[in-house]
C-alpha positions, 0 to 999 in steps of 0.5 A: 256499399261496394265490394272493396269497402266490404272487403276492408271491413272484413279485414278489420274483424281479426284485428278487433278480435285480437284486441278483445282477446288481449283485453280479457286475457292480459289488461283486465286481470292486471288491473284487478291485481293492481286494485287488490294490491292497493287495497292491501296496502291501504289496509296496513296497520301497526302490528301487521307483519309484511314482506317488502318487494326486496324480500325484507320481512318485518313488523310495522311499528309506525304507519304514515300516509306515504311511508311505514317504519318496520322492525326487522330481526332479533336486534329490533332494527327499524327501517323506513320504507315507502308504502308502495314497496310492500309486496304482501301481508303475512299476518295482522 
């Protein structure tokens, strides 16, 4: 190989290192969090207390594939929400 080819290869090394660092610091942890959130949403069952992405706290009364019906407040009002809108599970 000539000197110009070696020079261009050496100039690519920092770019490759930056991509590797981005992968291990940003992309991989984000995918892990998404996988954990999906596992939590898949494990939801009737009686679980949840918090939605908009901050509504309620107890699950109906559990379907794509949506949930939650009961909120002391007046026992019911709200139908998408399963993906559940942010966290408080208790079971």
